GUPAKE-137569 format. One line per 10 residues: number of its first residue (from 1); their letters; for each residue x, y, z of C-alpha. Coordinates in Angstrom, 2 decimals, decimal comma, always signed. Each point is the difference from the previous one (the first is absolute). Layout:
// residues N
NUM) A) X/Y/Z; ...
***
This chain:
// residues 696
1) MRKNYWLLVA) +116,59/+62,50/+60,18; +0,65/-3,81/+0,11; -0,88/-1,56/+3,17; +2,22/-2,90/+1,78; -2,16/-1,62/+2,31; +1,35/-3,21/+1,39; -0,88/-2,75/+1,79; -0,60/+0,62/+3,86; -3,10/-1,27/+0,85; +0,29/-1,17/+3,79
11) LPNLFITLPA) +2,66/+1,99/+1,20; +0,36/+4,00/+1,76; +0,11/+3,29/-1,77; +2,94/+1,32/+1,61; -0,16/+4,13/+1,05; +2,46/+2,23/-0,04; -0,94/+2,44/+3,22; +2,17/+3,09/+0,61; -0,81/+2,31/+3,51; -0,09/+3,36/-1,50
21) EAIEIEIQQT) -3,24/+2,40/+0,83; -0,95/+0,28/-3,89; -2,80/-2,07/-1,63; +1,84/-0,55/-3,44; +3,31/-0,39/-0,87; +2,61/-0,78/-2,68; +2,72/-2,01/+0,49; +3,79/+1,35/-0,16; +2,88/-2,54/+0,21; +3,17/+1,77/+0,91
31) GNEVTPITTS) +2,75/-2,56/+0,81; -1,14/-2,01/+3,03; -3,07/+2,19/+1,12; -3,91/+0,31/-1,40; -0,47/+3,43/+0,80; -4,01/+0,84/-0,20; -1,16/+3,00/-2,12; -3,36/+1,63/+1,23; -2,63/+1,19/-2,40; -3,54/-0,16/+0,15
41) IPDLKEIELP) -3,07/-2,38/-0,17; -2,70/+2,27/-2,76; -2,83/-2,55/+0,95; -1,49/-1,48/+2,74; -0,81/-2,39/-1,86; +3,67/-1,17/+0,15; -0,53/-0,88/+3,79; -0,30/-4,02/+0,46; -1,28/-2,00/+3,34; +1,42/-2,97/-0,55
51) IINAELLTQE) -0,48/-2,88/+2,76; +2,96/+0,78/+2,09; +1,14/+3,43/-1,29; +3,56/-0,08/-1,05; +0,50/+3,16/+2,24; -0,50/-1,86/+3,38; +3,09/-1,99/-1,02; +2,47/+2,58/-1,45; +3,55/-1,13/-0,22; +3,18/+1,78/-1,37
61) TSNDIEFNPE) +0,99/-2,64/-2,91; +2,73/-0,89/-1,70; +0,96/+1,95/-3,68; +0,32/-2,95/-1,54; -3,11/-0,26/-1,62; -0,57/+0,05/-3,92; -2,97/+1,56/-1,09; -1,54/-1,29/-2,96; -2,26/+2,49/-1,91; -1,39/-3,41/-2,50
71) NQPEVETQTV) -1,03/-1,29/+3,08; -2,21/+2,54/+1,34; -4,01/-0,42/-0,49; -1,77/+2,03/-2,75; -1,57/+2,88/+2,34; +2,24/+0,46/+3,05; +3,89/-0,95/+0,55; -0,27/+1,13/+4,09; -2,13/-0,53/+2,56; +0,05/+3,11/+2,06
81) EDADISTEVI) -1,19/-0,16/+3,28; -1,24/+2,89/+1,42; +2,62/+1,57/+2,18; +2,55/-2,48/-0,76; +2,36/-0,73/-2,72; -0,42/-3,29/-1,02; +0,69/-0,85/-3,52; -0,98/-3,72/-1,52; +1,60/-0,92/-2,73; -1,04/-3,39/-1,49
91) GEQDTFSGST) +2,46/-2,43/-1,29; +3,19/+0,54/+1,65; -0,72/+0,82/+3,43; +1,10/+0,60/+3,74; -1,82/-1,73/+2,96; +1,78/+1,75/+2,46; -2,75/+1,83/+1,12; -2,43/-1,67/+2,79; -0,20/-1,73/+3,38; -1,75/-2,83/-2,18
101) PVYVIEKEEI) -0,15/-1,25/-3,45; -2,35/+1,95/-2,14; -0,70/-1,68/-3,42; -1,64/+1,24/-3,05; -1,48/-1,45/-3,06; -0,67/+2,27/-3,04; -2,54/-0,04/-3,17; +3,04/-1,24/-1,89; +0,23/-3,12/+2,11; -3,50/-0,94/-0,07
111) QKQGATSVAD) -0,53/+0,64/-3,32; +2,81/-2,49/-0,80; -0,99/-2,68/+2,53; -3,48/-0,28/-1,69; -1,78/+0,93/+3,21; -3,50/-0,38/+0,40; -0,82/+0,91/+3,51; +2,08/+1,92/+3,51; +0,62/-4,05/+0,84; +1,48/-0,57/-2,88
121) VLKRLPGFAI) +2,30/+3,42/+0,88; +1,09/-0,90/+3,17; +0,53/-3,45/-0,69; +3,62/+0,14/-0,76; +1,04/+2,72/+2,36; +2,08/-0,96/+3,10; -1,78/-1,76/+2,79; -3,33/-0,66/-1,61; -1,36/-3,37/-0,26; -3,49/+0,33/-1,77
131) NDVGRGADIH) -1,78/-3,32/-0,43; -3,64/+1,72/-1,60; +1,52/+1,24/-3,29; -0,13/-1,72/-3,22; -1,89/-2,78/-1,92; -2,48/-2,10/+2,46; +1,24/+2,14/+2,85; -2,02/-0,22/+3,27; -0,56/+3,14/+2,01; -0,48/-1,72/+3,07
141) TGTYYRGASI) +4,14/-1,07/-0,38; +1,08/+3,74/+0,92; +2,37/+3,18/-0,20; +3,29/-0,16/+2,24; +2,49/+2,51/+0,42; +2,63/-1,57/+2,28; -2,08/-2,08/+1,47; -2,76/+2,30/+0,87; -3,50/-0,22/-1,67; -1,88/+2,64/-2,45
151) NQSVFLINGR) -1,69/+1,49/+2,96; +3,08/+0,32/+2,09; +1,54/+2,46/-2,84; -1,12/+3,46/-1,30; -1,04/+0,32/-3,60; -0,38/+3,61/-1,23; -0,56/+1,99/-3,08; +0,65/+2,95/-0,75; +1,26/-0,01/+3,92; -3,04/-0,75/+0,89
161) QINNNVNTYH) -1,25/-3,32/+1,69; -2,25/-2,49/-1,59; +0,16/-2,62/+2,85; -3,68/-0,94/+0,65; +1,06/-2,58/+2,57; -2,65/-2,63/-0,63; +0,82/-3,88/+0,14; -3,07/-2,05/-0,34; -1,84/-0,39/-3,48; +2,99/-0,11/-2,06
171) GTTDLNSIPV) +0,33/+3,88/+0,65; +3,77/+1,46/+1,11; +1,56/+2,58/-2,05; -0,48/-0,73/-3,56; +3,22/+0,42/-1,92; -1,93/-0,47/-3,31; -1,57/+3,54/+0,48; +1,97/+2,23/-1,62; +0,28/-0,06/-3,69; +4,24/-1,16/-0,73
181) ESIERVELSS) -0,64/+2,59/-2,96; -0,66/+2,93/+2,30; +3,19/-0,14/+2,01; +3,21/+1,55/-0,11; +1,93/-1,68/+2,95; -0,26/-2,00/+2,91; +1,92/+0,63/+3,04; +1,02/-2,36/+3,00; +1,26/+0,84/+3,40; +0,28/-0,56/+3,87
191) GVASTLYGSS) +1,03/+1,22/+2,83; -1,36/+3,49/+1,07; -2,75/-0,09/-3,02; -1,69/-2,16/+2,84; -0,04/+3,37/+2,11; -1,62/+2,14/-3,24; -2,42/-2,53/-0,90; -1,13/-2,62/+2,17; +0,96/-1,45/+2,87; -1,07/-3,46/-2,01
201) AFGGVVNIIT) +3,02/+0,29/-1,63; +2,14/-3,05/+1,09; +0,78/-1,23/-3,67; +0,34/+3,71/-1,61; -1,87/+2,55/-1,72; -0,55/-0,34/-3,84; -1,33/+2,96/-2,41; -1,08/+0,21/-2,64; +1,00/+3,54/-2,17; -2,68/+0,32/-2,71
211) KEGYGKPKLT) +0,81/+1,76/-3,56; -0,49/+3,72/-0,83; -0,23/+1,44/-3,32; +2,50/+2,24/-1,19; +0,12/+2,26/-3,41; -1,33/-1,39/-2,79; -2,86/-2,29/+0,04; +1,08/-3,76/-0,01; -1,55/-2,94/-0,90; +1,13/-3,57/+0,55
221) GSVEYGSFSL) -1,68/-3,17/-0,02; +0,76/-3,78/-0,05; -2,35/-3,42/-0,67; +1,34/-3,36/+0,95; -1,75/-3,71/-0,59; +1,70/-2,87/+0,99; -0,60/-3,39/+1,92; -3,14/-1,83/+1,62; -1,91/+3,22/-2,07; +1,93/+3,14/+1,73
231) NNQQTSFGGS) -0,52/+3,24/-1,41; +0,99/+3,36/+1,78; -0,31/+3,35/-1,59; +1,50/+3,24/+1,72; -0,12/+3,78/-1,27; +1,03/+2,94/+1,81; -0,76/+3,78/-1,60; +2,05/+3,00/+1,59; +1,15/+3,48/-0,61; +0,05/+3,50/+1,10
241) VGAARYNFSF) -2,18/+3,25/-0,41; +1,49/+3,25/+1,11; +0,57/-0,56/+4,08; -2,50/-3,50/-0,33; +1,31/-3,25/-0,09; -2,11/-2,87/-1,01; +0,82/-4,13/-0,30; -3,21/-2,54/-0,70; +0,93/-4,09/+0,11; -2,23/-2,73/-0,64
251) ERFFTDNRYR) +0,99/-3,57/+0,29; -2,29/-3,55/-1,07; +1,14/-3,46/+1,24; -1,39/-3,43/-0,57; +1,17/-3,50/+0,21; -1,83/-3,10/+0,36; +2,67/-2,09/+1,74; -1,14/-3,38/-0,94; +2,89/-2,33/-0,52; +0,76/-3,55/+1,26
261) VPVGAANRDS) +1,19/-0,41/+3,53; +1,18/-3,19/+1,81; -1,85/-2,31/+2,12; -0,22/+1,26/+3,50; -0,16/+3,79/-1,03; -2,03/+2,45/+1,18; -3,18/+0,49/-2,01; +0,27/-2,83/-2,08; -3,15/-0,52/-2,08; -1,22/-3,62/-1,07
271) QGFLSNADTA) +1,99/+0,87/-3,10; +3,44/+0,40/+0,96; -0,21/+4,10/-0,09; +0,25/+2,74/+2,57; -3,29/+0,92/+0,26; -1,15/+3,45/+1,28; +2,44/+2,05/-0,73; -0,47/+2,60/-2,60; +0,81/+3,38/+0,86; -1,87/+3,57/-1,62
281) TSSYFGNIGL) +1,26/+3,44/+0,56; -0,86/+3,12/-1,28; +2,22/+3,29/+1,93; -0,28/+3,75/-0,85; +2,16/+2,77/+1,22; -0,06/+3,40/-0,34; +2,10/+2,82/+0,96; +0,07/+4,22/+0,01; +2,60/+2,32/+1,11; -0,37/+3,63/+0,48
291) DLNSRNTLNL) +2,60/+2,61/+0,48; -1,93/+2,75/+1,55; +3,12/+2,44/+0,37; +3,60/-0,80/+0,49; -0,45/-0,68/+3,50; -3,04/-1,87/-0,19; -1,69/-3,03/-1,68; -2,81/-2,74/-0,16; -0,21/-3,57/-0,33; -2,95/-2,32/-1,05
301) DVTALSSRRG) +0,45/-3,91/-0,63; -3,09/-2,45/-0,20; +0,58/-3,79/-0,30; -3,04/-2,01/-0,48; -0,11/-3,81/-0,09; -2,23/-2,80/-1,12; +1,13/-3,64/+0,46; -1,95/-3,33/-0,54; +1,67/-3,39/+0,88; -0,25/-3,45/+0,90
311) LIFFGFPLQR) +1,94/-1,43/+3,35; +1,97/-2,62/+0,35; +0,32/-0,40/+3,89; +2,60/-2,38/+1,14; -2,25/-1,06/+2,82; -2,36/-1,94/-2,04; +0,47/-2,73/-2,95; -2,62/+1,50/-2,20; -0,22/+3,94/+0,66; -3,52/+1,69/-1,79
321) DRLDHDGLNI) -0,02/+3,22/+1,16; +0,18/+3,10/-1,80; +1,53/+3,28/+1,29; -1,46/+3,50/-1,18; +2,24/+2,90/+0,34; -0,51/+3,60/-0,60; +1,99/+3,09/+1,29; +0,02/+3,94/+0,43; +3,25/+2,24/+1,12; -0,17/+3,16/-0,54
331) GLSWKTRLGN) +2,56/+2,78/+0,95; +0,45/+3,50/+0,49; +3,47/+1,93/+0,78; +0,72/+3,37/+0,48; +3,53/+0,94/+0,07; +1,41/+3,20/+1,07; +2,95/+2,08/+1,25; +0,34/+1,74/+3,18; +1,15/+3,33/+0,45; +2,84/+1,58/-2,49
341) GDRSNLTTTI) +2,55/-2,37/-0,35; -0,18/-3,93/-0,64; +0,75/-1,37/+3,28; -3,64/-0,83/+0,84; -2,27/-1,71/-1,70; -3,76/-1,43/+0,40; -1,72/-2,69/-1,40; -3,59/-0,31/+0,90; -2,45/-3,28/-1,55; -3,24/-1,47/+0,68
351) GYNQDYFSTY) -0,60/-3,05/-1,76; -3,55/-2,92/+0,09; +0,65/-3,39/-0,66; -2,72/-2,44/-0,25; +0,56/-3,61/-0,55; -3,20/-2,40/-0,61; +1,08/-3,79/+0,34; -3,07/-2,66/-1,06; +1,06/-3,51/+0,25; -3,07/-2,45/-0,55
361) GPTGNFYRTG) -0,51/-3,56/-1,62; -1,29/-3,62/+0,68; +0,80/-2,37/+2,73; -1,51/-3,25/-0,61; -3,68/+0,74/+0,72; +0,46/+2,78/+1,01; +0,81/+3,93/-0,91; +1,78/+2,54/+1,86; +1,08/+3,68/-0,82; +2,21/+2,13/+2,29
371) ALDTQQLSAR) +0,76/+3,98/-1,07; +2,16/+2,78/+1,74; -0,66/+3,31/-0,93; +3,13/+2,33/+1,34; +0,34/+3,49/-0,34; +2,37/+2,72/+1,17; +0,34/+3,44/+0,76; +3,50/+1,32/-0,14; +1,75/+3,15/+0,94; +3,90/+0,97/+0,13
381) VDHEWQLSQS) +1,93/+3,08/+0,72; +3,37/-0,52/-0,74; +2,80/+2,84/+0,93; +3,67/-0,44/-1,08; +2,23/+2,71/+1,93; +4,06/+0,49/-0,57; +0,47/+1,40/+3,56; +3,83/+0,51/-1,02; +2,42/-1,34/-2,59; +0,42/-3,49/+2,05
391) NKLRWGLDLK) -3,41/-0,32/+1,38; -3,14/-0,63/-1,67; -3,64/-0,71/+1,75; -2,86/-1,65/-1,54; -3,15/-0,08/+2,21; -3,50/-0,22/-0,58; -3,90/-1,45/+0,73; -1,72/-2,66/-1,63; -3,54/-0,98/+0,31; -2,10/-2,80/-0,95
401) NTNLNGDVLS) -3,32/-0,58/+0,18; -0,88/-4,04/-0,57; -4,15/-1,34/-0,78; -0,08/-3,15/-0,50; -3,51/-1,71/-1,23; +0,11/-4,01/-0,28; -2,77/-2,19/-1,15; -0,38/-3,64/+1,14; -2,33/-2,50/-1,52; -0,05/-3,88/-0,50
411) SDPNRITNNE) -2,86/-2,26/-0,25; +2,04/-2,98/+1,36; -2,02/-0,46/+3,24; +3,26/-0,36/+2,25; +0,57/+3,74/-0,93; -3,47/+1,17/-0,21; +0,65/+1,36/+3,54; +3,23/+2,34/-1,34; -1,96/+1,79/-2,35; +0,31/+3,41/+0,81
421) TENRDLLNTA) +0,82/+3,46/-0,89; +2,47/+2,26/+1,46; +1,33/+3,71/-0,27; +2,56/+0,93/+2,01; +2,20/+3,38/+0,16; +3,37/+0,65/+1,08; +2,01/+3,12/-0,02; +3,99/+0,28/+0,29; +1,58/+2,89/+0,58; +4,17/+0,50/+0,11
431) LFAVNSWNIS) +2,49/+2,61/+0,33; +3,71/-0,92/-1,26; +3,22/+1,91/-0,33; +3,24/-1,31/-1,36; +3,48/+2,16/+0,60; +3,00/-0,26/-1,81; +3,34/+1,32/+0,87; +2,95/-0,43/-2,15; +2,25/-0,06/+3,15; +3,11/+0,56/-1,88
441) KNFQLDLGLR) +1,45/-0,78/-3,67; -0,56/-4,11/+0,36; -2,46/-0,44/+2,68; -3,82/+0,88/-0,06; -2,54/-0,95/+2,69; -3,84/-0,58/-0,59; -2,36/+0,25/+2,87; -3,87/-0,74/-0,27; -2,87/+0,13/+2,27; -3,54/-1,07/-1,15
451) QSFDTEFGNY) -3,22/+0,65/+2,32; -3,46/-2,08/-0,79; -3,28/+0,97/+1,76; -2,16/-2,64/-0,94; -3,49/-0,50/+0,96; +0,03/-4,15/+0,25; +3,40/-0,46/+1,39; +0,95/+3,50/+1,70; +3,07/+1,86/-0,29; +3,12/-1,38/-0,36
461) LNPSVGLRYA) +3,84/+1,54/-1,17; +2,75/-1,32/-2,28; +2,97/+1,01/-0,50; +3,31/-0,70/-2,52; +3,04/+0,77/-0,47; +2,65/-0,11/-2,81; +3,94/+0,76/-0,49; +2,02/-0,18/-3,07; +3,91/+0,50/+0,34; +2,12/+0,15/-3,32
471) LTPTLAMRGS) +3,53/-2,05/+1,07; +1,32/+1,02/-3,25; -1,31/+1,83/-3,19; -0,70/-3,56/-1,64; -1,21/-2,03/+2,97; -2,97/+0,99/+2,93; -1,37/-1,38/+2,81; -3,76/+0,14/+1,36; -2,49/-0,87/+2,11; -3,60/+0,22/+1,31
481) WAGGQRNPGL) -2,35/-0,59/+2,27; -3,84/+0,54/+0,27; -2,92/-0,94/+2,42; -2,92/-0,90/-1,50; -4,12/-1,17/+0,76; -2,33/-1,41/-2,38; -3,15/+0,01/+1,18; -2,79/-3,02/-1,05; -2,76/+0,97/-3,14; -3,41/+1,09/+1,20
491) DQLYVYDTVH) -1,28/-3,06/-1,77; +2,41/-2,33/+2,23; -1,36/+1,90/+3,06; -3,67/-0,39/-0,87; -0,92/-1,44/-3,50; -0,95/-3,88/-0,48; +2,15/-1,55/-3,11; -2,81/-2,26/-1,26; +2,07/-1,00/-3,04; +2,80/-1,66/+2,04
501) GWEPNPDLDP) -2,50/-0,27/+3,55; +2,38/+2,26/+1,90; -1,38/+1,42/+2,81; +1,29/+3,69/+1,14; +1,37/+0,69/+3,27; -0,96/+3,72/+1,82; +2,64/-0,83/+2,53; +3,86/+0,03/-2,44; +2,47/+1,84/+1,37; +2,08/+1,98/-3,00
511) ETGSSWTAGL) +3,31/-1,77/-1,34; +3,11/+1,78/+1,76; +3,44/+0,30/-0,24; +2,91/+1,26/-2,30; +2,33/-0,22/-2,91; +3,33/+0,71/-0,73; +2,61/-0,21/-2,66; +4,11/+1,00/-0,12; +1,72/-0,72/-3,22; +2,78/+1,39/-2,16
521) DVKFAENLTG) -0,11/+1,72/-3,46; +3,05/-0,64/-2,61; +1,66/+1,57/-2,75; +2,14/-2,87/-1,17; +0,90/+1,97/-3,32; -1,42/+3,05/-2,36; -2,37/-2,92/-1,42; -0,69/-2,34/+3,07; -1,60/+0,56/+2,86; -2,02/-1,65/+3,25
531) QFTYFGSSID) -1,95/+0,21/+2,45; +0,12/-2,58/+2,83; -2,95/+0,03/+2,72; -0,73/-2,22/+3,35; -3,99/+0,76/+0,80; -2,13/-1,14/+2,88; -3,08/+0,07/+1,94; -1,71/-0,94/+2,92; -3,83/-0,40/+0,07; -1,73/-1,02/+2,97
541) NRLGVIAGRW) -3,90/-0,48/+0,03; +0,05/-0,98/-3,90; -3,48/-0,56/-1,06; -1,25/-3,27/-1,39; -2,85/-2,83/+0,21; +0,06/-2,28/+2,44; -2,91/-2,43/+0,85; -2,00/+2,26/-3,16; +0,34/+3,21/+2,12; +1,85/+2,85/-0,75
551) TNIGLVDTNG) +3,17/-0,21/+3,48; +2,72/+1,39/+0,59; +2,04/-2,70/-0,51; +3,82/+0,58/+1,25; +3,57/+1,84/-0,53; +1,48/-0,23/-3,44; +3,77/+0,74/-0,26; +1,15/+0,46/-3,47; +4,14/+0,43/-0,97; +1,47/+0,35/-3,74
561) LEAALQLKLN) +1,99/+1,38/-2,46; -0,09/+1,98/-3,45; +2,87/+0,15/-2,10; +0,03/+2,28/-3,68; +2,34/+0,34/-2,36; +0,07/+1,71/-3,28; +2,84/-0,20/-2,59; -0,78/+2,07/-3,01; +2,29/-0,98/-2,64; +0,13/+2,23/-2,59
571) SGWSTFLNYT) -2,50/+2,84/-1,80; -2,29/-2,81/-1,33; +0,57/-2,98/+2,92; -1,10/+0,07/+3,46; -0,81/-3,09/+2,59; -1,28/+0,37/+3,45; +0,03/-3,03/+2,67; -2,02/+0,01/+3,53; -0,25/-2,56/+2,46; -2,18/-0,16/+2,94
581) YTDAQIKTGT) -0,16/-2,41/+3,26; -2,94/+0,14/+2,10; +0,02/-2,18/+3,51; -3,79/+0,99/+1,42; -0,34/-2,23/+2,55; -2,96/-0,62/+2,29; +0,98/-0,07/+3,40; -3,29/-0,65/+2,20; -2,66/-2,08/-0,33; -0,51/-3,46/-1,54
591) ERGLQLGLIP) +1,91/+0,87/-3,15; +2,97/+1,07/+2,11; +3,69/-0,17/-1,80; -1,42/-0,21/-3,85; -0,06/+2,28/-2,00; -3,07/+1,93/-1,19; -1,63/-1,28/-2,47; +0,06/+0,92/-3,97; +3,38/+2,24/+1,06; +3,11/-1,57/-1,94
601) YSLLQGGIGY) +3,65/-0,39/+1,55; +1,60/+0,94/-2,72; -0,77/+2,14/-3,56; +2,70/+0,84/-2,02; -0,43/+2,43/-3,60; +1,56/+0,84/-2,65; +0,22/+1,78/-3,74; +2,18/+0,89/-2,77; -1,45/+2,55/-2,57; +1,73/+1,58/-3,31
611) QNSGWQANLY) -1,83/+2,95/-1,83; +1,20/+1,60/-3,08; -1,91/+2,36/-2,64; -3,74/-1,32/+0,99; +1,14/-3,38/+0,69; -0,42/-1,33/+3,16; +0,83/-3,88/+1,77; -0,58/-0,85/+3,28; +0,42/-3,23/+2,13; -0,70/-0,65/+3,49
621) MTYNSGARRA) +0,87/-2,79/+2,46; -2,57/-0,85/+3,08; +1,11/-2,58/+2,45; -2,31/-0,59/+2,91; +0,71/-2,13/+2,81; -3,96/-1,34/+0,77; -1,95/+1,33/+2,36; -1,91/-2,14/+3,08; -2,82/-1,32/-1,17; -3,15/+0,87/+2,08
631) LFNRAGDQNT) -4,05/-0,24/+0,03; -0,70/-2,56/-2,43; -2,33/-2,84/+1,09; +1,85/-2,93/-2,15; +0,22/-3,58/+1,80; +4,30/-0,83/+0,68; +0,69/+4,34/+0,26; +1,76/+1,45/+3,03; +0,25/+3,48/+1,44; +4,20/-1,07/-0,43
641) DFVPSYFNLD) -0,11/-0,61/-3,62; +1,57/+2,68/-2,75; -0,51/+0,12/-3,39; +2,82/-1,29/-2,09; +2,29/+2,88/-1,34; +0,01/+1,54/-3,24; +2,09/+1,99/-2,76; -1,52/+2,04/-2,78; +1,46/+1,76/-2,97; -2,25/+3,26/-1,87
651) FSGRIPVAGN) +0,25/+1,94/-2,86; -0,85/+3,16/-1,53; +0,98/+1,69/-3,08; -1,07/+3,01/-2,30; +0,26/-0,14/-3,87; -0,27/+3,43/-1,45; -2,29/-0,13/-3,39; -0,43/+3,93/-0,58; +0,56/+3,08/+1,26; -1,07/-0,56/+3,83
661) LGLTVYLENL) -2,00/-3,31/-0,82; +1,21/-3,14/+1,96; -0,66/-3,61/-0,25; +0,04/-1,09/+3,79; +1,03/-3,46/+0,77; -0,32/-1,66/+3,41; +1,21/-3,94/+0,76; -0,70/-1,01/+3,35; +0,98/-3,19/+2,10; +2,36/-0,72/-3,26
671) LGEQYERVNR) +1,25/-3,55/+1,55; -3,77/-0,99/+0,09; +0,13/-1,46/+3,28; -3,45/-0,09/+1,65; +1,22/+0,86/+3,42; -2,55/+0,14/+3,39; +0,11/+3,55/+0,68; -1,24/-0,55/+3,81; -2,75/-1,88/+1,26; -0,65/-2,34/-2,70
681) IYSPGFTFRL) +0,11/+3,05/-2,32; +1,04/-1,04/-3,03; +1,78/+2,44/-3,10; -1,68/-0,82/-3,30; +3,58/-0,77/-1,61; +1,71/+1,81/-3,05; -2,43/+2,84/-1,15; +0,20/+3,36/-2,17; -1,31/+3,63/-0,64; +0,56/+1,34/-3,51
691) GLSSSL) -0,93/+3,88/-0,34; +0,42/+3,43/-1,32; +0,93/+2,88/+1,51; -0,15/+3,91/-1,50; +0,63/+3,55/+0,69; -1,60/+2,73/-1,60
***
């Protein structure tokens, strides 16, 4: 069957959800009504737990939804939530199903944009400002969602948290740790998702759903070469044998990122080239699923990463430090139906996550190294219970034990006294519950509570609430509020940062506050939908560095606007447009009244795409208003300086060669402008990638 995928890379997948007691439905349209017809789910593998289960946000909606079977994924045309009636339609879809917007990007769109990392996948979604992605990017410059840092959002793989809350030695959460070839889709949400997955989700929750194998064995692969010695190989093999399913993926990426940069640029060597900016990663993924019977399923997934790169930290004129990162993430889940019906479903998950970061390099006549080895053991029990046709409860228990081993070594006489080895442990336990009521046909209410118990920071309770009211079948209002707490990392509390010279502070307080949204979902016409969201947060005791020591720097208030429009012109053409405005204002301290550094006020993105008979052509547009500079040691620079705004065009295309073999083309920065990305870190201008992709 011919697939008609279209160019929505930054806009939400939209859900049709109808409250009923069955798990799977057909849709029968009679007059102006949509009637669910109950059937049964033959296998438990059809039950999924995405970042914020749609069954918690169900809303009876318009019948006005066109179901286009040509736009369905190859394997499953429905996402079935345990005791919910939720049909996911890829293509023309319904946004009217949640108290906060849910954005989803599918594997077809990931392939179209030529993403080489999860950061590449996320960068075109509304709300995101990602500086540490692309050629020559510095990982110090950050990933922000709605003004919140990467440690103030929660990242999941198959519903299992992968954040390590490490901050120094360039640790944090590495968005290159999962091979893109293994990704089925990426989901982004907020609001009550913070209750389900972590109190630190001031920004949002990102869930990376990986592929499972189905049917006959299938081998896919691609190879690319491009500017600055870039080469990238991806391959995936998946299928099923009886009750077992499997998928294995591999990705290797390298680029030397050696290109000319202007005078004053970070890490400009004596010949005028960007120096020490090379990147090499190898990542591996495996997934095996086994249906024990119609009511029990086991899933095992393993991800491994090996990364070697140079650093171009913008705080130094010429940074020569290297960074090694090795990671391993393992998860085992058991899904089972309780009782005789389909109203009660239990998922039990155990996980292991290890991240090893080692930064080393010369500094003048001296040498320094810092290593952080983080190991986490986690367990999660997640129970979904359909109490009645209009009331659903999801509740459970999270356990996470974190061990951090930090090694600090420097030959600098001024730092030798700080040489040390620290070994610290932390246990965090949380009980969570979200209850969702369809109070009437047009009104839904979600209430959530998360009670945490932490061996460092005691007990704390974080509530959340979400609501939605459908004014008409084509217009709905929604809103959410969630309290949050993000605790300092063990490294900030106890480990000296010999790379930057930052001292730990065992007296740090947690970041506390809340986040909120309010918005409209509008269906202007059959082929035009829009989502408009006001978002905000207030975070006190924000963590930062003053006079070389970690400290709580005060209050930051954020207010902003997301606008996302999606237009499908016809079966071959599609367009999208989204805009994000973020005002993240520092309210206390010496920088009171200033925008948080590295976060642009305005980010506008759009695209238009066409495909037919294996041919593809997609044009993407980006406007960035420029972010405030920070921490650059250059004469004349001030902390009120902003990077100049820039406008950029990218092109991606595919030309069929023979059978399933195609030639891929990615032309980046078509205008050839060498703009300043952030903090004196510059893009290379026009670049290209050429490759071949195939499936057997």
